[in-house]
C-alpha positions, 0 to 999 in steps of 0.5 A: 434914746437908750442911755448906753447909746447916748454914752457911746455917742457922747464918747464918739463926740469927745474923740472927734473933737480931740482928733479934729483939733489935732489935725487928723481925720476921724470916722466911725467904723463900719458894722463889720469892723465894729464886730471885729472890735474897731469903733473908730478909725483915725487917719492922716495923709501921707507926706513925703518925709514919712514912711506910712500914712498914719492910721489908728484903730480904736476900741471905745468904751465909756463909763459913768461908774467911779473907776478912778484911783490915784494913778489909774483907771480900772476898766473891766474889758470883755475878754473878746475885746481884750484878745482883739487889742492884745494881738502882736501882729497887726498891720494897723495899731489899735488902742483902747479909749475909755471915756469917763462921763458924769453919772448925771446926764445934765452934767455932761455938757455946758455950753455958752457963746464962749465955750463948749465944755464936755465933762470928764475925759478919755484915757488911752492904752495900747494892749499890744503884746499883753499876755493871754489870760485864764479869765473867761468873761473879762479882764480888768485893764488899768489905764494910766491917768497920765495917758489922757486922750488929748490933742498932744497925745493924738499927735504923738501917737500918730507921729510914732505910727508915721515914722515907725509904722507902729505904736 
């Protein structure tokens, strides 16, 4: 399998694990949605005390390149993806998740009878409302290091969507 496809699949597995542990559903988007910049859809069920059944669309990127600084993750996002994610008027909120993985494939995963350890982690960012750019190819986005895509982060994001309908 091509290494880039392996990185993509590993990133999806990481997101699936976090979303499942948070109590939500996760599905890989269909090809037409993927063309529109949506890789994964996270959803929950509608409850009596909420306004909306929560739904979140995700653009997923992965990298083994050293993109980390003291306070952020730098990621060169293609202009097409940047423009899709920065739209103000969307029915379903969208975020970017960048998953960092080790360069050495043998370090991606460690498994025993007691644990399954996936190396590195993902960071999330909403680009909603970001300004247009004069760049023609890509835009470097900065994902705060404190915005790790964790179980608690998923629960907080989905709760905001449930109660306000937006992120």
